[in-house]
ZAMARGU-4260 file (C-alpha; in steps of 0.2 Angstrom, whole numbers, plus 5000, padded with zeros to 4 digits):
<rodrens>
0) 5000/5000/5000 | 5007/5017/4995 | 5008/5031/5008 | 4992/5041/5009 | 4981/5027/5001
5) 4976/5019/5018 | 4961/5031/5018 | 4955/5022/5002 | 4953/5005/5010 | 4944/4997/5025
10) 4959/4993/5036 | 4958/4975/5043 | 4968/4976/5060 | 4971/4957/5060 | 4980/4959/5043
15) 4988/4976/5045 | 5001/4982/5057 | 4996/4994/5070 | 5003/5012/5073 | 5010/5005/5089
20) 5019/4991/5081 | 5027/5003/5068 | 5033/5014/5082 | 5041/4999/5090 | 5049/4994/5074
25) 5055/5012/5072 | 5064/5010/5088 | 5072/4993/5083 | 5078/5000/5066 | 5086/5015/5075
30) 5095/5003/5086 | 5102/4994/5071 | 5107/5011/5063 | 5116/5016/5079 | 5134/5010/5075
35) 5135/5021/5059 | 5124/5036/5064 | 5138/5045/5073 | 5153/5039/5062 | 5152/5051/5047
40) 5166/5040/5039 | 5153/5027/5036 | 5142/5039/5026 | 5152/5033/5011 | 5144/5016/5013
45) 5127/5022/5010 | 5123/5021/4991 | 5110/5034/4986 | 5106/5024/4970 | 5097/5012/4981
50) 5082/5024/4980 | 5081/5021/4961 | 5086/5003/4959 | 5081/4994/4975 | 5070/4979/4972
55) 5065/4978/4991 | 5057/4995/4993 | 5048/5005/4980 | 5054/5023/4982 | 5050/5029/4964
60) 5032/5030/4967 | 5034/5043/4981 | 5034/5062/4978 | 5052/5067/4975 | 5060/5083/4981
65) 5060/5091/4964 | 5059/5079/4949 | 5043/5072/4942 | 5041/5053/4940 | 5043/5055/4921
70) 5059/5064/4923 | 5066/5051/4935 | 5061/5037/4924 | 5069/5045/4909 | 5085/5048/4918
75) 5086/5031/4925 | 5083/5024/4907 | 5098/5034/4900 | 5109/5025/4913 | 5115/5042/4920
80) 5116/5035/4938 | 5131/5024/4933 | 5141/5039/4927 | 5138/5050/4942 | 5152/5055/4954
85) 5143/5049/4969 | 5142/5032/4962 | 5160/5031/4957 | 5165/5036/4974 | 5154/5023/4982
90) 5161/5009/4971 | 5178/5014/4975 | 5174/5014/4994 | 5165/4997/4992 | 5180/4989/4983
95) 5192/4995/4996 | 5181/4988/5010 | 5180/4971/5001 | 5199/4971/4999 | 5201/4974/5018
100) 5188/4961/5023 | 5195/4948/5012 | 5213/4951/5017 | 5209/4949/5035 | 5200/4933/5032
105) 5214/4926/5021 | 5229/4931/5030 | 5235/4914/5036 | 5251/4912/5027 | 5265/4923/5019
110) 5258/4920/5002 | 5240/4923/5006 | 5241/4942/5002 | 5244/4938/4983 | 5230/4925/4984
115) 5218/4936/4992 | 5222/4950/4979 | 5217/4937/4965 | 5201/4933/4974 | 5197/4951/4976
120) 5200/4955/4958 | 5189/4940/4953 | 5176/4945/4965 | 5175/4963/4958 | 5175/4957/4940
125) 5161/4945/4945 | 5151/4960/4952 | 5143/4964/4935 | 5132/4978/4931 | 5117/4967/4933
130) 5122/4962/4951 | 5127/4979/4955 | 5109/4985/4953 | 5102/4972/4965 | 5116/4970/4979
135) 5118/4983/4992 | 5128/4984/5008 | 5119/4981/5024 | 5122/4999/5029 | 5113/5005/5014
140) 5099/4993/5016 | 5097/4997/5034 | 5098/5016/5032 | 5084/5017/5018 | 5073/5004/5026
145) 5074/5014/5043 | 5069/5030/5033 | 5054/5022/5026 | 5049/5014/5043 | 5051/5030/5052
150) 5040/5038/5039 | 5026/5025/5042 | 5029/5023/5060 | 5036/5036/5072 | 5033/5051/5060
155) 5015/5045/5056 | 5012/5044/5075 | 5018/5061/5078 | 5007/5068/5064 | 4992/5059/5071
160) 4997/5067/5088 | 4997/5084/5080 | 4980/5081/5072 | 4973/5075/5089 | 4979/5091/5097
165) 4970/5102/5084 | 4954/5092/5087 | 4956/5094/5105 | 4958/5113/5103 | 4943/5114/5092
170) 4932/5104/5104 | 4937/5115/5118 | 4932/5130/5108 | 4916/5122/5103 | 4912/5119/5121
175) 4916/5137/5126 | 4904/5143/5113 | 4890/5131/5119 | 4892/5136/5137 | 4891/5154/5132
180) 4873/5151/5126 | 4867/5146/5143 | 4854/5157/5151 | 4835/5161/5149 | 4828/5155/5133
185) 4842/5143/5129 | 4837/5129/5117 | 4832/5113/5126 | 4845/5102/5118 | 4859/5113/5124
190) 4864/5104/5139 | 4865/5088/5130 | 4876/5096/5117 | 4887/5102/5131 | 4888/5085/5139
195) 4892/5077/5122 | 4906/5090/5120 | 4914/5086/5137 | 4913/5067/5133 | 4922/5070/5117
200) 4935/5081/5126 | 4938/5067/5138 | 4941/5054/5125 | 4953/5065/5115 | 4962/5069/5131
205) 4965/5051/5135 | 4972/5048/5118 | 4983/5063/5120 | 4990/5055/5136 | 4993/5039/5128
210) 5004/5047/5114 | 5013/5057/5126 | 5017/5042/5137 | 5024/5031/5123 | 5032/5044/5112
215) 5035/5061/5119 | 5042/5056/5135 | 5054/5044/5127 | 5068/5056/5125 | 5081/5043/5120
220) 5070/5038/5105 | 5067/5055/5099 | 5086/5060/5100 | 5090/5044/5091 | 5078/5049/5077
225) 5086/5066/5077 | 5103/5058/5074 | 5097/5048/5060 | 5089/5063/5051 | 5105/5073/5054
230) 5114/5059/5044 | 5101/5059/5031 | 5103/5078/5028 | 5122/5076/5027 | 5119/5063/5014
235) 5107/5074/5004 | 5119/5089/5005 | 5134/5079/4999 | 5124/5076/4983 | 5124/5094/4979
240) 5143/5097/4983 | 5142/5099/5002 | 5137/5113/5014 | 5141/5129/5003 | 5131/5143/4995
245) 5127/5147/4982 | 5120/5130/4976 | 5124/5124/4958 | 5114/5132/4945 | 5106/5116/4940
250) 5099/5104/4953 | 5108/5086/4952 | 5096/5073/4948 | 5103/5062/4962 | 5096/5076/4974
255) 5080/5080/4964 | 5075/5062/4964 | 5076/5059/4983 | 5059/5056/4991 | 5052/5072/4998
260) 5047/5064/5014 | 5065/5062/5019 | 5066/5081/5022 | 5048/5083/5027 | 5050/5070/5041
265) 5066/5078/5047 | 5057/5095/5048 | 5042/5088/5057 | 5053/5079/5070 | 5062/5095/5073
270) 5046/5104/5076 | 5040/5091/5088 | 5056/5090/5098 | 5057/5109/5100 | 5041/5108/5110
275) 5047/5093/5121 | 5056/5099/5137 | 5075/5094/5137 | 5073/5084/5121 | 5086/5095/5112
280) 5098/5096/5126 | 5115/5091/5120 | 5109/5090/5102 | 5120/5098/5089 | 5109/5108/5077
285) 5122/5115/5065 | 5118/5103/5052 | 5100/5106/5052 | 5103/5125/5052 | 5114/5123/5037
290) 5102/5113/5028 | 5087/5125/5031 | 5097/5140/5026 | 5103/5132/5010 | 5086/5126/5004
295) 5072/5136/5011 | 5073/5149/4997 | 5078/5137/4983 | 5063/5131/4973 | 5074/5124/4960
300) 5080/5111/4973 | 5064/5109/4985 | 5049/5111/4974 | 5036/5111/4987 | 5033/5128/4994
305) 5025/5121/5010 | 5040/5111/5014 | 5051/5126/5012 | 5039/5135/5023 | 5040/5121/5036
310) 5059/5125/5037 | 5054/5142/5043 | 5042/5135/5056 | 5057/5125/5063 | 5068/5141/5064
315) 5053/5150/5072 | 5051/5137/5085 | 5070/5139/5089 | 5069/5157/5092 | 5077/5160/5110
320) 5061/5168/5116 | 5051/5153/5112 | 5063/5139/5115 | 5070/5146/5131 | 5086/5137/5127
325) 5102/5148/5129 | 5111/5138/5115 | 5098/5145/5102 | 5104/5162/5103 | 5122/5156/5099
330) 5114/5146/5085 | 5106/5161/5077 | 5119/5174/5081 | 5135/5165/5079 | 5132/5153/5064
335) 5142/5158/5049 | 5129/5154/5035 | 5115/5161/5046 | 5124/5178/5047 | 5128/5178/5028
340) 5112/5172/5021 | 5098/5170/5033 | 5090/5187/5031 | 5091/5187/5012 | 5083/5169/5011
345) 5069/5174/5023 | 5065/5189/5012 | 5066/5179/4996 | 5054/5166/5003 | 5042/5180/5009
350) 5041/5184/4991 | 5041/5167/4983 | 5027/5161/4995 | 5015/5173/4986 | 5011/5159/4973
355) 5011/5141/4979 | 5000/5134/4966 | 4987/5129/4979 | 4969/5134/4978 | 4971/5141/4996
360) 4987/5150/4992 | 4980/5167/4996 | 4976/5163/5014 | 4991/5151/5016 | 5003/5165/5013
365) 4997/5175/5028 | 5001/5161/5041 | 5018/5157/5033 | 5023/5176/5032 | 5018/5177/5050
370) 5032/5165/5055 | 5044/5174/5044 | 5039/5191/5051 | 5042/5185/5069 | 5059/5179/5064
375) 5064/5195/5055 | 5059/5205/5070 | 5070/5195/5081 | 5085/5196/5068 | 5083/5215/5066
380) 5088/5216/5084 | 5104/5206/5082 | 5118/5217/5076 | 5126/5205/5063 | 5109/5201/5055
385) 5104/5220/5056 | 5119/5224/5046 | 5116/5210/5034 | 5098/5216/5031 | 5104/5234/5027
390) 5116/5226/5015 | 5103/5216/5006 | 5091/5231/5005 | 5106/5241/4996 | 5112/5227/4985
395) 5094/5220/4980 | 5085/5237/4981 | 5076/5234/4964 | 5075/5215/4965 | 5071/5205/4980
400) 5069/5219/4992 | 5058/5229/4981 | 5046/5214/4979 | 5047/5210/4998 | 5041/5228/5002
405) 5028/5227/4988 | 5020/5211/4995 | 5022/5218/5013 | 5012/5233/5008 | 4999/5222/4999
410) 4997/5212/5015 | 4996/5227/5026 | 4982/5235/5016 | 4972/5219/5015 | 4973/5214/5033
415) 4970/5231/5040 | 4956/5235/5028 | 4947/5218/5032 | 4949/5220/5051 | 4944/5238/5051
420) 4928/5235/5040 | 4923/5221/5052 | 4924/5231/5068 | 4907/5240/5064 | 4899/5223/5062
425) 4906/5217/5078 | 4899/5232/5087 | 4882/5229/5080 | 4882/5210/5086 | 4889/5215/5103
430) 4875/5228/5105 | 4862/5216/5101 | 4868/5204/5114 | 4870/5218/5127 | 4852/5222/5126
435) 4846/5207/5136 | 4828/5211/5136 | 4826/5211/5117 | 4839/5197/5115 | 4830/5185/5126
440) 4814/5188/5115 | 4823/5182/5099 | 4820/5163/5094 | 4834/5152/5101 | 4840/5146/5084
445) 4842/5165/5079 | 4852/5168/5095 | 4863/5153/5092 | 4867/5158/5074 | 4870/5176/5079
450) 4882/5170/5093 | 4891/5159/5081 | 4893/5174/5069 | 4900/5185/5083 | 4913/5172/5088
455) 4917/5170/5069 | 4920/5189/5067 | 4929/5190/5083 | 4942/5177/5078 | 4944/5184/5061
460) 4947/5202/5067 | 4959/5195/5080 | 4969/5185/5068 | 4969/5199/5054 | 4974/5212/5067
465) 4988/5202/5074 | 4995/5199/5056 | 4992/5218/5052 | 5001/5224/5068 | 5016/5214/5063
470) 5017/5220/5045 | 5014/5239/5050 | 5027/5237/5064 | 5040/5230/5051 | 5037/5244/5040
475) 5039/5256/5054 | 5055/5249/5061 | 5064/5246/5045 | 5059/5263/5037 | 5069/5271/5052
480) 5085/5265/5044 | 5081/5260/5026 | 5071/5273/5016 | 5078/5272/4998 | 5067/5257/4992
485) 5051/5265/4998 | 5054/5280/4988 | 5057/5272/4971 | 5045/5278/4957 | 5036/5261/4956
490) 5033/5260/4975 | 5031/5278/4982 | 5013/5281/4977 | 5007/5265/4984 | 5016/5268/5001
495) 5008/5286/5001 | 4991/5280/4997 | 4991/5266/5010 | 4997/5278/5024 | 4984/5291/5019
500) 4970/5279/5018 | 4973/5272/5036 | 4977/5289/5043 | 4959/5294/5037 | 4952/5278/5045
505) 4960/5281/5062 | 4957/5300/5064 | 4944/5304/5050 | 4926/5307/5052 | 4922/5289/5053
510) 4934/5285/5067 | 4920/5283/5080 | 4914/5268/5071 | 4930/5259/5077 | 4927/5261/5095
515) 4926/5245/5105 | 4923/5240/5123 | 4938/5230/5124 | 4949/5233/5109 | 4964/5223/5117
520) 4953/5208/5115 | 4955/5209/5096 | 4973/5215/5096 | 4966/5232/5090 | 4977/5246/5097
525) 4972/5261/5088 | 4984/5273/5097 | 4999/5262/5094 | 4994/5259/5076 | 4992/5278/5073
530) 5009/5281/5081 | 5017/5268/5069 | 5009/5275/5054 | 5015/5293/5058 | 5032/5286/5061
535) 5033/5279/5044 | 5027/5295/5037 | 5041/5304/5046 | 5055/5291/5043 | 5052/5292/5024
540) 5051/5311/5024 | 5068/5311/5032 | 5075/5302/5017 | 5065/5311/5004 | 5078/5322/4997
545) 5069/5324/4980 | 5052/5327/4987 | 5045/5312/4979 | 5036/5306/4994 | 5028/5322/4999
550) 5022/5324/4980 | 5015/5307/4980 | 5005/5310/4996 | 4998/5326/4989 | 4993/5317/4973
555) 4981/5305/4982 | 4964/5312/4978 | 4955/5298/4987 | 4961/5299/5005 | 4973/5314/5007
560) 4966/5329/5017 | 4976/5342/5026 | 4963/5342/5040 | 4966/5324/5043 | 4985/5328/5046
565) 4980/5341/5058 | 4968/5329/5067 | 4982/5316/5068 | 4994/5328/5076 | 4981/5333/5089
570) 4978/5315/5094 | 4996/5312/5096 | 4998/5327/5107 | 4983/5321/5118 | 4991/5304/5121
575) 5007/5311/5125 | 5018/5306/5111 | 5036/5313/5107 | 5035/5331/5103 | 5049/5330/5090
580) 5039/5316/5081 | 5024/5327/5081 | 5033/5342/5075 | 5041/5333/5060 | 5024/5326/5055
585) 5017/5344/5056 | 5031/5350/5045 | 5028/5336/5033 | 5009/5341/5032 | 5013/5359/5028
590) 5025/5353/5014 | 5012/5341/5007 | 4999/5355/5007 | 5010/5367/4998 | 5013/5353/4985
595) 4994/5349/4984 | 4991/5368/4980 | 5004/5368/4967 | 4996/5353/4959 | 4980/5361/4958
600) 4988/5377/4950 | 4996/5365/4937 | 4980/5356/4933 | 4972/5373/4930 | 4986/5379/4919
605) 4986/5363/4908 | 4967/5363/4906 | 4961/5349/4895 | 4974/5336/4892 | 4974/5326/4876
610) 4969/5308/4878 | 4985/5302/4870 | 4995/5310/4884 | 4984/5301/4898 | 4989/5285/4906
615) 4975/5272/4902 | 4976/5264/4919 | 4978/5279/4931 | 4970/5292/4920 | 4984/5304/4924
620) 4996/5314/4913 | 5011/5303/4908 | 5029/5309/4912 | 5039/5294/4905 | 5028/5284/4892
625) 5033/5267/4887 | 5025/5254/4875 | 5020/5237/4880 | 5028/5225/4867 | 5013/5213/4866
630) 4998/5224/4866 | 5007/5239/4859 | 4998/5250/4872 | 5007/5265/4879 | 5007/5268/4898
635) 5017/5278/4911 | 5033/5268/4916 | 5029/5270/4935 | 5011/5264/4933 | 5016/5248/4923
640) 5031/5245/4935 | 5020/5245/4950 | 5008/5233/4941 | 5023/5221/4937 | 5028/5220/4955
645) 5013/5209/4959 | 5009/5202/4942 | 5022/5199/4928 | 5010/5201/4914 | 5003/5214/4901
650) 4987/5220/4910 | 4979/5222/4893 | 4981/5204/4886 | 4989/5194/4900 | 5005/5190/4890
655) 5022/5188/4899 | 5030/5205/4903 | 5045/5211/4912 | 5052/5229/4915 | 5066/5225/4903
660) 5054/5222/4889 | 5046/5240/4890 | 5050/5251/4875 | 5052/5270/4878 | 5040/5280/4868
665) 5053/5294/4865 | 5042/5303/4852 | 5027/5304/4863 | 5037/5310/4878 | 5044/5324/4868
670) 5026/5329/4863 | 5021/5329/4881 | 5035/5340/4887 | 5031/5352/4872 | 5013/5352/4878
675) 5018/5356/4896 | 5030/5370/4890 | 5018/5378/4879 | 5005/5379/4893 | 5017/5386/4905
680) 5022/5400/4893 | 5004/5405/4891
</rodrens>
């Protein structure tokens, strides 16, 4: 039976092994592996070609790290495996091992060495290509069989434990919802539903204790499994040339064809053991850290974006504040690869995770980016990583870092907008339930539905606000030091529009709709949020040497209002914020107002602008027109570059498009400049 197919069959417990039996078998196999787990010299005895040619276990039907089953089959058919460096190294090592064994067995006379050499030569010649494909050393057989058994045994049990804990959490939430409905007018079946929920919680709690007793309290078993996966990752890394970055431009098929669960199981075990007290005591994690840094941002090597995201989950669980282990600070702050590449790879994965290929990718990315954001916030406070971050922002200003900021701003806009728009609905539901006289007169079913709707809205607002606070906070603390990428033509207007919109929401005419009885309950901290938004304004204004930011603020016809700037400054004074921050914000407001007045004067001067000079997307006067090569449409360069940050296609026909493909419309640009000059002379 293949992995994942058991749900398709009715399992007969008399004919199929139980989960407990497979956990015990996992422990036995780890004991058999013990002699070579800590001796890296014996790593050369493990032949990775076993995966492709073993007749004992079927690995080829499993999902591979990157290669498809068709690619693997074609590669095997061409016989490429026999010409790989890894295979030649293995054959050489195996021949040397056989010589050593035969010499030790035949060394009974002075002439035995020559005889044994003859035997060895004959033995090696007899090991024809057919025999080579079916005969493997005990170490190889034991290693890969253990990997398969751990996947079906220990790791499957740990996965079931995680699912059990999720079910238990949901059951407790459901019980809390039911108990909240008690009172006058409660439905007659409510008490029975509460009793059923408690029974289910008791059942799940008993199962949880069984899992914890057999597995999670068996620290030696878990540490042996960690040693096994440490060796597994070393084996995989050796297939790509060892622990070094950058990786080869092309992924070797030896690595690409390895089963995905080898890495997934390693990450899952690391996640579980990070939550088991004292389980990581004495465990050297450098190999795991190296592997994660090398591959978490390498889709050409690890195709599954969720597996790469799981690597971030592991790093997140290792953060010193969460793990409470002193050694973790050294792991993050003193690790050479981490200091050089960790920040860059986290930023790259933040961008890559936008498109996972899953139908749930839009919502999945928020949870993944939440873990990345927590890591980045920690790393920002570590001097070596802080400096690396600044270096990345400078070197990759128009590459990875620009895309990172674009998606960070996209997420901030969506999450804040969603949560702020739901707050009035929350207030309505809370008001309904607060009016007890009217509430008790409603039908029980309606009250139950409204109570569930309230809880649903509460959870959504709390989650969205938590994520939004992280994103806005990151924009605030990074913009203090790094301003140049925010002020690039393709990004500055989006930043200004976002800040203007949320400033209007927080201190504009509709701000009273956002008042809640207990805003902390929903992670909604309007004073802190306002301060962070104003900080971003001020930070960018400090770096705005060419007035691009103030001009972008003034051009926002939807949300900009000089009265809102004044109102925000007044609120900051009332809550006692720093006087210097307030003054810089007031100065920015005055500068923006002057720019807005100039824009109005310019628009009046230009009068009616010919349609050919107008950007077809923004309906504004173009300053740097470019032609899109596929649709032949002319748009403003800044407009299309903003679009390409989120969608690399021509917006008029969806064909592939990159900034390098844009064609400057020199003739039209000259006409626009001539038009402006003629109007200014008049």
